[in-house]
N, CA, C, O and the ligand as a Tripos MOL2 file, in Angstrom:
@<TRIPOS>MOLECULE
protein
  269   267    68     0     0
PROTEIN
NO_CHARGES

@<TRIPOS>ATOM
      1 N           0.8430   -1.1870    0.0000 N.3       1 MET1
      2 CA          0.0000    0.0000    0.0000 C.3       1 MET1
      3 C           0.8820    1.2420    0.0000 C.2       1 MET1
      4 O           1.9750    1.2180    0.5660 O.2       1 MET1
      5 N           0.4250    2.3360   -0.6290 N.am      2 PRO2
      6 CA          1.2140    3.5610   -0.6460 C.3       2 PRO2
      7 C           1.1740    4.2570    0.7070 C.2       2 PRO2
      8 O           0.1150    4.3610    1.3260 O.2       2 PRO2
      9 N           2.3250    4.7300    1.1620 N.am      3 LEU3
     10 CA          2.4430    5.4070    2.4490 C.3       3 LEU3
     11 C           3.1720    6.7200    2.2520 C.2       3 LEU3
     12 O           3.7740    6.9620    1.2060 O.2       3 LEU3
     13 N           3.1120    7.5740    3.2790 N.am      4 GLN4
     14 CA          3.8090    8.8610    3.2300 C.3       4 GLN4
     15 C           4.3130    9.1620    4.6290 C.2       4 GLN4
     16 O           3.5710    9.0190    5.6000 O.2       4 GLN4
     17 N           5.5930    9.5860    4.7430 N.am      5 ASP5
     18 CA          6.1140    9.9190    6.0640 C.3       5 ASP5
     19 C           5.8380   11.3760    6.3960 C.2       5 ASP5
     20 O           5.2570   12.1000    5.5880 O.2       5 ASP5
     21 N           6.2560   11.8130    7.5890 N.am      6 ASN6
     22 CA          5.9150   13.1600    8.0340 C.3       6 ASN6
     23 C           6.7250   14.2410    7.3310 C.2       6 ASN6
     24 O           6.5690   15.4240    7.6370 O.2       6 ASN6
     25 N           7.5990   13.8510    6.3830 N.am      7 GLN7
     26 CA          8.3090   14.8390    5.5810 C.3       7 GLN7
     27 C           7.8240   14.8250    4.1440 C.2       7 GLN7
     28 O           8.4380   15.4420    3.2730 O.2       7 GLN7
     29 N           6.7320   14.1280    3.8910 N.am      8 GLY8
     30 CA          6.1280   14.1360    2.5670 C.3       8 GLY8
     31 C           6.7340   13.1560    1.5890 C.2       8 GLY8
     32 O           6.3930   13.1650    0.4060 O.2       8 GLY8
     33 N           7.6450   12.2990    2.0750 N.am      9 ASN9
     34 CA          8.2370   11.3050    1.1840 C.3       9 ASN9
     35 C           7.2750   10.1380    0.9880 C.2       9 ASN9
     36 O           6.7260    9.5950    1.9470 O.2       9 ASN9
     37 N           7.0850    9.7690   -0.2660 N.am     10 HIS10
     38 CA          6.1890    8.6590   -0.5810 C.3      10 HIS10
     39 C           6.9860    7.3710   -0.6810 C.2      10 HIS10
     40 O           8.0820    7.3430   -1.2400 O.2      10 HIS10
     41 N           6.4280    6.3190   -0.1370 N.am     11 PHE11
     42 CA          7.0460    5.0100   -0.2760 C.3      11 PHE11
     43 C           5.9570    3.9630   -0.1530 C.2      11 PHE11
     44 O           4.8090    4.2790    0.1590 O.2      11 PHE11
     45 N           6.3150    2.7370   -0.3950 N.am     12 ARG12
     46 CA          5.3250    1.6750   -0.3910 C.3      12 ARG12
     47 C           5.6190    0.6820    0.7320 C.2      12 ARG12
     48 O           6.7750    0.4550    1.0900 O.2      12 ARG12
     49 N           4.5860    0.1130    1.2630 N.am     13 GLY13
     50 CA          4.7270   -0.9240    2.2700 C.3      13 GLY13
     51 C           3.8980   -2.1340    1.8730 C.2      13 GLY13
     52 O           2.8320   -2.0200    1.2670 O.2      13 GLY13
     53 N           4.4210   -3.2890    2.2330 N.am     14 GLN14
     54 CA          3.7150   -4.5340    1.9440 C.3      14 GLN14
     55 C           3.1090   -5.0260    3.2520 C.2      14 GLN14
     56 O           3.8300   -5.2770    4.2170 O.2      14 GLN14
     57 N           1.7790   -5.1660    3.2850 N.am     15 VAL15
     58 CA          1.1280   -5.6840    4.4950 C.3      15 VAL15
     59 C           1.4620   -7.1680    4.6160 C.2      15 VAL15
     60 O           1.1300   -7.9750    3.7480 O.2      15 VAL15
     61 N           2.1330   -7.5010    5.7250 N.am     16 VAL16
     62 CA          2.5800   -8.8760    5.9260 C.3      16 VAL16
     63 C           1.4990   -9.6890    6.6250 C.2      16 VAL16
     64 O           1.2100  -10.8220    6.2390 O.2      16 VAL16
     65 N           0.9060   -9.0960    7.6570 N.am     17 SER17
     66 CA         -0.1580   -9.8190    8.3440 C.3      17 SER17
     67 C          -1.0710   -8.8420    9.0710 C.2      17 SER17
     68 O          -0.6500   -7.7520    9.4590 O.2      17 SER17
     69 N          -2.2970   -9.2370    9.2480 N.am     18 VAL18
     70 CA         -3.2820   -8.4170    9.9490 C.3      18 VAL18
     71 C          -3.8180   -9.2320   11.1120 C.2      18 VAL18
     72 O          -4.3720  -10.3150   10.9230 O.2      18 VAL18
     73 N          -3.6470   -8.7050   12.3130 N.am     19 ALA19
     74 CA         -4.1910   -9.3560   13.5010 C.3      19 ALA19
     75 C          -5.2650   -8.4500   14.0890 C.2      19 ALA19
     76 O          -5.5260   -7.3650   13.5700 O.2      19 ALA19
     77 N          -5.8750   -8.8940   15.1600 N.am     20 GLU20
     78 CA         -6.9770   -8.1390   15.7510 C.3      20 GLU20
     79 C          -6.5090   -6.7610   16.2180 C.2      20 GLU20
     80 O          -7.2360   -5.7770   16.0820 O.2      20 GLU20
     81 N          -5.2920   -6.6910   16.7690 N.am     21 ASP21
     82 CA         -4.8250   -5.4450   17.3720 C.3      21 ASP21
     83 C          -3.5520   -4.9170   16.7370 C.2      21 ASP21
     84 O          -2.9570   -3.9770   17.2650 O.2      21 ASP21
     85 N          -3.1110   -5.4890   15.6230 N.am     22 ALA22
     86 CA         -1.8690   -5.0200   15.0240 C.3      22 ALA22
     87 C          -1.8160   -5.3810   13.5480 C.2      22 ALA22
     88 O          -2.3290   -6.4170   13.1230 O.2      22 ALA22
     89 N          -1.1870   -4.5070   12.7830 N.am     23 ILE23
     90 CA         -0.9090   -4.8010   11.3780 C.3      23 ILE23
     91 C           0.5990   -4.7490   11.2040 C.2      23 ILE23
     92 O           1.2450   -3.7910   11.6300 O.2      23 ILE23
     93 N           1.1530   -5.7660   10.5870 N.am     24 ILE24
     94 CA          2.5860   -5.7740   10.3240 C.3      24 ILE24
     95 C           2.8100   -5.3920    8.8700 C.2      24 ILE24
     96 O           2.2780   -6.0240    7.9560 O.2      24 ILE24
     97 N           3.6170   -4.3340    8.6680 N.am     25 VAL25
     98 CA          3.8920   -3.8370    7.3250 C.3      25 VAL25
     99 C           5.3910   -3.9290    7.0700 C.2      25 VAL25
    100 O           6.1950   -3.4550    7.8720 O.2      25 VAL25
    101 N           5.7580   -4.5370    5.9560 N.am     26 ASP26
    102 CA          7.1620   -4.6160    5.5410 C.3      26 ASP26
    103 C           7.4870   -3.3550    4.7540 C.2      26 ASP26
    104 O           6.9500   -3.1360    3.6680 O.2      26 ASP26
    105 N           8.3870   -2.5100    5.3180 N.am     27 LEU27
    106 CA          8.7400   -1.2410    4.6670 C.3      27 LEU27
    107 C          10.0130   -1.3480    3.8450 C.2      27 LEU27
    108 O          10.5150   -0.3410    3.3440 O.2      27 LEU27
    109 N          10.5340   -2.5410    3.7040 N.am     28 ASN28
    110 CA         11.7140   -2.6860    2.8560 C.3      28 ASN28
    111 C          11.3670   -2.3530    1.4130 C.2      28 ASN28
    112 O          10.2600   -2.6210    0.9450 O.2      28 ASN28
    113 N          12.3300   -1.7650    0.7180 N.am     29 HIS29
    114 CA         12.1720   -1.5290   -0.7100 C.3      29 HIS29
    115 C          11.9910   -2.8670   -1.4200 C.2      29 HIS29
    116 O          12.5870   -3.8670   -1.0190 O.2      29 HIS29
    117 N          11.1650   -2.8930   -2.4810 N.am     30 PRO30
    118 CA         10.9460   -4.1570   -3.1990 C.3      30 PRO30
    119 C          12.2460   -4.8080   -3.6820 C.2      30 PRO30
    120 O          12.3070   -6.0250   -3.8580 O.2      30 PRO30
    121 N          13.2880   -3.9900   -3.8970 N.am     31 MET31
    122 CA         14.5580   -4.5360   -4.3690 C.3      31 MET31
    123 C          15.4510   -4.9930   -3.2140 C.2      31 MET31
    124 O          16.5490   -5.4980   -3.4490 O.2      31 MET31
    125 N          14.9960   -4.8240   -1.9750 N.am     32 ALA32
    126 CA         15.8160   -5.2310   -0.8320 C.3      32 ALA32
    127 C          16.1870   -6.6980   -0.9560 C.2      32 ALA32
    128 O          15.3380   -7.5440   -1.2380 O.2      32 ALA32
    129 N          17.4470   -6.9860   -0.7450 N.am     33 GLY33
    130 CA         17.9230   -8.3620   -0.8030 C.3      33 GLY33
    131 C          18.2650   -8.8350   -2.2030 C.2      33 GLY33
    132 O          18.8180   -9.9220   -2.3720 O.2      33 GLY33
    133 N          17.9390   -8.0190   -3.2230 N.am     34 GLN34
    134 CA         18.2600   -8.3920   -4.5990 C.3      34 GLN34
    135 C          19.6580   -7.8940   -4.9420 C.2      34 GLN34
    136 O          20.0530   -6.8100   -4.5130 O.2      34 GLN34
    137 N          20.4070   -8.6750   -5.7100 N.am     35 PRO35
    138 CA         21.6930   -8.1430   -6.1840 C.3      35 PRO35
    139 C          21.4540   -7.0460   -7.2150 C.2      35 PRO35
    140 O          20.6770   -7.2260   -8.1520 O.2      35 PRO35
    141 N          22.1230   -5.9140   -7.0370 N.am     36 LEU36
    142 CA         21.9580   -4.7950   -7.9650 C.3      36 LEU36
    143 C          23.2660   -4.5330   -8.6890 C.2      36 LEU36
    144 O          24.3440   -4.6630   -8.1090 O.2      36 LEU36
    145 N          23.1700   -4.1690   -9.9360 N.am     37 HIS37
    146 CA         24.3500   -3.8560  -10.7340 C.3      37 HIS37
    147 C          24.2370   -2.4260  -11.2270 C.2      37 HIS37
    148 O          23.2410   -2.0530  -11.8460 O.2      37 HIS37
    149 N          25.2580   -1.6260  -10.9530 N.am     38 PHE38
    150 CA         25.2630   -0.2350  -11.3830 C.3      38 PHE38
    151 C          26.3690   -0.0240  -12.4070 C.2      38 PHE38
    152 O          27.4290   -0.6460  -12.3360 O.2      38 PHE38
    153 N          26.1070    0.8490  -13.3470 N.am     39 LYS39
    154 CA         27.1070    1.2190  -14.3210 C.3      39 LYS39
    155 C          27.2810    2.7310  -14.2500 C.2      39 LYS39
    156 O          26.2880    3.4570  -14.2080 O.2      39 LYS39
    157 N          28.5150    3.2240  -14.2350 N.am     40 GLY40
    158 CA         28.7490    4.6530  -14.1390 C.3      40 GLY40
    159 C          29.9000    5.0810  -15.0190 C.2      40 GLY40
    160 O          30.6700    4.2570  -15.5120 O.2      40 GLY40
    161 N          30.0060    6.3870  -15.2070 N.am     41 THR41
    162 CA         31.0930    6.9530  -15.9950 C.3      41 THR41
    163 C          31.7940    8.0210  -15.1700 C.2      41 THR41
    164 O          31.1410    8.9000  -14.6050 O.2      41 THR41
    165 N          33.1130    7.9520  -15.0970 N.am     42 ILE42
    166 CA         33.8930    8.9740  -14.4030 C.3      42 ILE42
    167 C          33.9850   10.2010  -15.2950 C.2      42 ILE42
    168 O          34.5310   10.1370  -16.3960 O.2      42 ILE42
    169 N          33.4450   11.3250  -14.8130 N.am     43 LEU43
    170 CA         33.3990   12.5420  -15.6170 C.3      43 LEU43
    171 C          34.5900   13.4360  -15.3550 C.2      43 LEU43
    172 O          34.9870   14.2010  -16.2340 O.2      43 LEU43
    173 N          35.1770   13.3600  -14.1560 N.am     44 ASN44
    174 CA         36.2400   14.2810  -13.7970 C.3      44 ASN44
    175 C          36.9970   13.7030  -12.6140 C.2      44 ASN44
    176 O          36.4230   13.0060  -11.7770 O.2      44 ASN44
    177 N          38.2770   13.9960  -12.5530 N.am     45 VAL45
    178 CA         39.0960   13.6240  -11.4060 C.3      45 VAL45
    179 C          39.8620   14.8560  -10.9620 C.2      45 VAL45
    180 O          40.5020   15.5120  -11.7830 O.2      45 VAL45
    181 N          39.8080   15.1820   -9.6720 N.am     46 ARG46
    182 CA         40.5330   16.3470   -9.1580 C.3      46 ARG46
    183 C          40.9160   16.0750   -7.7080 C.2      46 ARG46
    184 O          40.3270   15.2090   -7.0620 O.2      46 ARG46
    185 N          41.9010   16.8110   -7.1940 N.am     47 PRO47
    186 CA         42.2540   16.6420   -5.7830 C.3      47 PRO47
    187 C          41.1420   17.1770   -4.8900 C.2      47 PRO47
    188 O          40.4070   18.0840   -5.2800 O.2      47 PRO47
    189 N          41.0230   16.6150   -3.6980 N.am     48 ALA48
    190 CA         40.0390   17.1040   -2.7300 C.3      48 ALA48
    191 C          40.4710   18.4600   -2.1920 C.2      48 ALA48
    192 O          41.6640   18.7110   -2.0190 O.2      48 ALA48
    193 N          39.5000   19.3400   -1.9260 N.am     49 THR49
    194 CA         39.8110   20.6300   -1.3140 C.3      49 THR49
    195 C          40.0180   20.4280    0.1930 C.2      49 THR49
    196 O          39.5790   19.4220    0.7500 O.2      49 THR49
    197 N          40.6830   21.3810    0.8490 N.am     50 PRO50
    198 CA         40.8640   21.2630    2.3090 C.3      50 PRO50
    199 C          39.5290   21.1210    3.0450 C.2      50 PRO50
    200 O          39.4340   20.3840    4.0270 O.2      50 PRO50
    201 N          38.4850   21.8370    2.5640 N.am     51 GLU51
    202 CA         37.1710   21.7350    3.2190 C.3      51 GLU51
    203 C          36.6000   20.3270    3.0760 C.2      51 GLU51
    204 O          36.0390   19.7710    4.0200 O.2      51 GLU51
    205 N          36.7540   19.7570    1.8730 N.am     52 GLU52
    206 CA         36.2680   18.3940    1.6610 C.3      52 GLU52
    207 C          37.0140   17.4150    2.5500 C.2      52 GLU52
    208 O          36.4270   16.4900    3.1110 O.2      52 GLU52
    209 N          38.3370   17.6360    2.6720 N.am     53 LEU53
    210 CA         39.1240   16.7470    3.5220 C.3      53 LEU53
    211 C          38.6600   16.8420    4.9690 C.2      53 LEU53
    212 O          38.6090   15.8370    5.6780 O.2      53 LEU53
    213 N          38.3190   18.0630    5.4090 N.am     54 SER54
    214 CA         37.8970   18.2220    6.7980 C.3      54 SER54
    215 C          36.5010   17.6490    7.0150 C.2      54 SER54
    216 O          36.1840   17.1970    8.1150 O.2      54 SER54
    217 N          35.6550   17.6620    5.9650 N.am     55 HIS55
    218 CA         34.3060   17.0970    6.0930 C.3      55 HIS55
    219 C          34.3060   15.5850    5.8830 C.2      55 HIS55
    220 O          33.4440   14.8770    6.4060 O.2      55 HIS55
    221 N          35.2670   15.1030    5.1240 N.am     56 GLY56
    222 CA         35.3160   13.6720    4.8490 C.3      56 GLY56
    223 C          34.4100   13.2500    3.7090 C.2      56 GLY56
    224 O          34.1410   12.0590    3.5540 O.2      56 GLY56
    225 N          33.9190   14.2150    2.8860 N.am     57 HIS57
    226 CA         33.1180   13.8740    1.7160 C.3      57 HIS57
    227 C          33.2680   14.9640    0.6650 C.2      57 HIS57
    228 O          33.7830   16.0470    0.9430 O.2      57 HIS57
    229 N          32.8080   14.6600   -0.5530 N.am     58 ALA58
    230 CA         33.0180   15.5680   -1.6750 C.3      58 ALA58
    231 C          31.9650   16.6610   -1.7200 C.2      58 ALA58
    232 O          30.8050   16.4290   -1.3760 O.2      58 ALA58
    233 N          32.3690   17.8600   -2.1450 N.am     59 HIS59
    234 CA         31.4530   18.9480   -2.4530 C.3      59 HIS59
    235 C          31.5070   19.1970   -3.9450 C.2      59 HIS59
    236 O          32.2950   18.5660   -4.6500 O.2      59 HIS59
    237 N          30.6800   20.1070   -4.4370 N.am     60 GLY60
    238 CA         30.7370   20.4480   -5.8480 C.3      60 GLY60
    239 C          29.3600   20.6360   -6.4130 C.2      60 GLY60
    240 O          28.3830   20.6420   -5.6640 O.2      60 GLY60
    241 N          29.2460   20.7940   -7.7540 N.am     61 PRO61
    242 CA         27.9640   21.0490   -8.3860 C.3      61 PRO61
    243 C          26.9330   19.9810   -8.0380 C.2      61 PRO61
    244 O          25.7500   20.2810   -7.8760 O.2      61 PRO61
    245 N          27.3860   18.7360   -7.9240 N.am     62 ASP62
    246 CA         26.4610   17.6500   -7.6210 C.3      62 ASP62
    247 C          26.5460   17.2350   -6.1470 C.2      62 ASP62
    248 O          25.8650   16.3050   -5.7130 O.2      62 ASP62
    249 N          27.3840   17.9330   -5.3950 N.am     63 GLY63
    250 CA         27.5110   17.5880   -3.9980 C.3      63 GLY63
    251 C          26.5800   18.4300   -3.1560 C.2      63 GLY63
    252 O          25.4950   18.8020   -3.6030 O.2      63 GLY63
    253 N          26.9910   18.7300   -1.9530 N.am     64 HIS64
    254 CA         26.1250   19.5330   -1.1060 C.3      64 HIS64
    255 C          26.9820   20.5830   -0.4030 C.2      64 HIS64
    256 O          28.1970   20.4250   -0.2800 O.2      64 HIS64
    257 N          26.3520   21.6330    0.0480 N.am     65 HIS65
    258 CA         27.0440   22.7570    0.6490 C.3      65 HIS65
    259 C          26.3400   23.1420    1.9390 C.2      65 HIS65
    260 O          25.3320   22.5510    2.3260 O.2      65 HIS65
    261 N          26.8930   24.1350    2.5810 N.am     66 GLY66
    262 CA         26.1850   24.7700    3.6680 C.3      66 GLY66
    263 C          26.3620   24.1140    5.0260 C.2      66 GLY66
    264 O          25.5150   24.2860    5.9020 O.2      66 GLY66
    265 N          27.4330   23.3720    5.2240 N.am     67 HIS67
    266 CA         27.6780   22.8870    6.5850 C.3      67 HIS67
    267 C          29.1540   22.7080    6.8150 C.2      67 HIS67
    268 O          29.5650   22.3060    7.9030 O.2      67 HIS67
    269 ZN         30.4110   18.8960    3.6090 Zn       68 ZN68
@<TRIPOS>BOND
     1     1     2 1
     2     2     3 1
     3     3     4 2
     4     3     5 am
     5     5     6 1
     6     6     7 1
     7     7     8 2
     8     7     9 am
     9     9    10 1
    10    10    11 1
    11    11    12 2
    12    11    13 am
    13    13    14 1
    14    14    15 1
    15    15    16 2
    16    15    17 am
    17    17    18 1
    18    18    19 1
    19    19    20 2
    20    19    21 am
    21    21    22 1
    22    22    23 1
    23    23    24 2
    24    23    25 am
    25    25    26 1
    26    26    27 1
    27    27    28 2
    28    27    29 am
    29    29    30 1
    30    30    31 1
    31    31    32 2
    32    31    33 am
    33    33    34 1
    34    34    35 1
    35    35    36 2
    36    35    37 am
    37    37    38 1
    38    38    39 1
    39    39    40 2
    40    39    41 am
    41    41    42 1
    42    42    43 1
    43    43    44 2
    44    43    45 am
    45    45    46 1
    46    46    47 1
    47    47    48 2
    48    47    49 am
    49    49    50 1
    50    50    51 1
    51    51    52 2
    52    51    53 am
    53    53    54 1
    54    54    55 1
    55    55    56 2
    56    55    57 am
    57    57    58 1
    58    58    59 1
    59    59    60 2
    60    59    61 am
    61    61    62 1
    62    62    63 1
    63    63    64 2
    64    63    65 am
    65    65    66 1
    66    66    67 1
    67    67    68 2
    68    67    69 am
    69    69    70 1
    70    70    71 1
    71    71    72 2
    72    71    73 am
    73    73    74 1
    74    74    75 1
    75    75    76 2
    76    75    77 am
    77    77    78 1
    78    78    79 1
    79    79    80 2
    80    79    81 am
    81    81    82 1
    82    82    83 1
    83    83    84 2
    84    83    85 am
    85    85    86 1
    86    86    87 1
    87    87    88 2
    88    87    89 am
    89    89    90 1
    90    90    91 1
    91    91    92 2
    92    91    93 am
    93    93    94 1
    94    94    95 1
    95    95    96 2
    96    95    97 am
    97    97    98 1
    98    98    99 1
    99    99   100 2
   100    99   101 am
   101   101   102 1
   102   102   103 1
   103   103   104 2
   104   103   105 am
   105   105   106 1
   106   106   107 1
   107   107   108 2
   108   107   109 am
   109   109   110 1
   110   110   111 1
   111   111   112 2
   112   111   113 am
   113   113   114 1
   114   114   115 1
   115   115   116 2
   116   115   117 am
   117   117   118 1
   118   118   119 1
   119   119   120 2
   120   119   121 am
   121   121   122 1
   122   122   123 1
   123   123   124 2
   124   123   125 am
   125   125   126 1
   126   126   127 1
   127   127   128 2
   128   127   129 am
   129   129   130 1
   130   130   131 1
   131   131   132 2
   132   131   133 am
   133   133   134 1
   134   134   135 1
   135   135   136 2
   136   135   137 am
   137   137   138 1
   138   138   139 1
   139   139   140 2
   140   139   141 am
   141   141   142 1
   142   142   143 1
   143   143   144 2
   144   143   145 am
   145   145   146 1
   146   146   147 1
   147   147   148 2
   148   147   149 am
   149   149   150 1
   150   150   151 1
   151   151   152 2
   152   151   153 am
   153   153   154 1
   154   154   155 1
   155   155   156 2
   156   155   157 am
   157   157   158 1
   158   158   159 1
   159   159   160 2
   160   159   161 am
   161   161   162 1
   162   162   163 1
   163   163   164 2
   164   163   165 am
   165   165   166 1
   166   166   167 1
   167   167   168 2
   168   167   169 am
   169   169   170 1
   170   170   171 1
   171   171   172 2
   172   171   173 am
   173   173   174 1
   174   174   175 1
   175   175   176 2
   176   175   177 am
   177   177   178 1
   178   178   179 1
   179   179   180 2
   180   179   181 am
   181   181   182 1
   182   182   183 1
   183   183   184 2
   184   183   185 am
   185   185   186 1
   186   186   187 1
   187   187   188 2
   188   187   189 am
   189   189   190 1
   190   190   191 1
   191   191   192 2
   192   191   193 am
   193   193   194 1
   194   194   195 1
   195   195   196 2
   196   195   197 am
   197   197   198 1
   198   198   199 1
   199   199   200 2
   200   199   201 am
   201   201   202 1
   202   202   203 1
   203   203   204 2
   204   203   205 am
   205   205   206 1
   206   206   207 1
   207   207   208 2
   208   207   209 am
   209   209   210 1
   210   210   211 1
   211   211   212 2
   212   211   213 am
   213   213   214 1
   214   214   215 1
   215   215   216 2
   216   215   217 am
   217   217   218 1
   218   218   219 1
   219   219   220 2
   220   219   221 am
   221   221   222 1
   222   222   223 1
   223   223   224 2
   224   223   225 am
   225   225   226 1
   226   226   227 1
   227   227   228 2
   228   227   229 am
   229   229   230 1
   230   230   231 1
   231   231   232 2
   232   231   233 am
   233   233   234 1
   234   234   235 1
   235   235   236 2
   236   235   237 am
   237   237   238 1
   238   238   239 1
   239   239   240 2
   240   239   241 am
   241   241   242 1
   242   242   243 1
   243   243   244 2
   244   243   245 am
   245   245   246 1
   246   246   247 1
   247   247   248 2
   248   247   249 am
   249   249   250 1
   250   250   251 1
   251   251   252 2
   252   251   253 am
   253   253   254 1
   254   254   255 1
   255   255   256 2
   256   255   257 am
   257   257   258 1
   258   258   259 1
   259   259   260 2
   260   259   261 am
   261   261   262 1
   262   262   263 1
   263   263   264 2
   264   263   265 am
   265   265   266 1
   266   266   267 1
   267   267   268 2
@<TRIPOS>SUBSTRUCTURE
     1 MET1         2 RESIDUE 1 A MET
     2 PRO2         6 RESIDUE 1 A PRO
     3 LEU3        10 RESIDUE 1 A LEU
     4 GLN4        14 RESIDUE 1 A GLN
     5 ASP5        18 RESIDUE 1 A ASP
     6 ASN6        22 RESIDUE 1 A ASN
     7 GLN7        26 RESIDUE 1 A GLN
     8 GLY8        30 RESIDUE 1 A GLY
     9 ASN9        34 RESIDUE 1 A ASN
    10 HIS10       38 RESIDUE 1 A HIS
    11 PHE11       42 RESIDUE 1 A PHE
    12 ARG12       46 RESIDUE 1 A ARG
    13 GLY13       50 RESIDUE 1 A GLY
    14 GLN14       54 RESIDUE 1 A GLN
    15 VAL15       58 RESIDUE 1 A VAL
    16 VAL16       62 RESIDUE 1 A VAL
    17 SER17       66 RESIDUE 1 A SER
    18 VAL18       70 RESIDUE 1 A VAL
    19 ALA19       74 RESIDUE 1 A ALA
    20 GLU20       78 RESIDUE 1 A GLU
    21 ASP21       82 RESIDUE 1 A ASP
    22 ALA22       86 RESIDUE 1 A ALA
    23 ILE23       90 RESIDUE 1 A ILE
    24 ILE24       94 RESIDUE 1 A ILE
    25 VAL25       98 RESIDUE 1 A VAL
    26 ASP26      102 RESIDUE 1 A ASP
    27 LEU27      106 RESIDUE 1 A LEU
    28 ASN28      110 RESIDUE 1 A ASN
    29 HIS29      114 RESIDUE 1 A HIS
    30 PRO30      118 RESIDUE 1 A PRO
    31 MET31      122 RESIDUE 1 A MET
    32 ALA32      126 RESIDUE 1 A ALA
    33 GLY33      130 RESIDUE 1 A GLY
    34 GLN34      134 RESIDUE 1 A GLN
    35 PRO35      138 RESIDUE 1 A PRO
    36 LEU36      142 RESIDUE 1 A LEU
    37 HIS37      146 RESIDUE 1 A HIS
    38 PHE38      150 RESIDUE 1 A PHE
    39 LYS39      154 RESIDUE 1 A LYS
    40 GLY40      158 RESIDUE 1 A GLY
    41 THR41      162 RESIDUE 1 A THR
    42 ILE42      166 RESIDUE 1 A ILE
    43 LEU43      170 RESIDUE 1 A LEU
    44 ASN44      174 RESIDUE 1 A ASN
    45 VAL45      178 RESIDUE 1 A VAL
    46 ARG46      182 RESIDUE 1 A ARG
    47 PRO47      186 RESIDUE 1 A PRO
    48 ALA48      190 RESIDUE 1 A ALA
    49 THR49      194 RESIDUE 1 A THR
    50 PRO50      198 RESIDUE 1 A PRO
    51 GLU51      202 RESIDUE 1 A GLU
    52 GLU52      206 RESIDUE 1 A GLU
    53 LEU53      210 RESIDUE 1 A LEU
    54 SER54      214 RESIDUE 1 A SER
    55 HIS55      218 RESIDUE 1 A HIS
    56 GLY56      222 RESIDUE 1 A GLY
    57 HIS57      226 RESIDUE 1 A HIS
    58 ALA58      230 RESIDUE 1 A ALA
    59 HIS59      234 RESIDUE 1 A HIS
    60 GLY60      238 RESIDUE 1 A GLY
    61 PRO61      242 RESIDUE 1 A PRO
    62 ASP62      246 RESIDUE 1 A ASP
    63 GLY63      250 RESIDUE 1 A GLY
    64 HIS64      254 RESIDUE 1 A HIS
    65 HIS65      258 RESIDUE 1 A HIS
    66 GLY66      262 RESIDUE 1 A GLY
    67 HIS67      266 RESIDUE 1 A HIS
    68 ZN68       269 GROUP 0 **** ****
């Protein structure tokens, strides 16, 4: 069944069982437990900036800022 969390994100849940006083819903993604294969292309390689090194993750056009 379609569900929505308190931040407006939509996701689906599978009703596993219905009892008199409880419903069990599996919120795992349908692909959970499946082997997934991803293909990607390296667009650019550059040294990390001092800020990135201090944060421990990459920034940039596709990254994130403001912390
Ligand atoms: Zn950061």
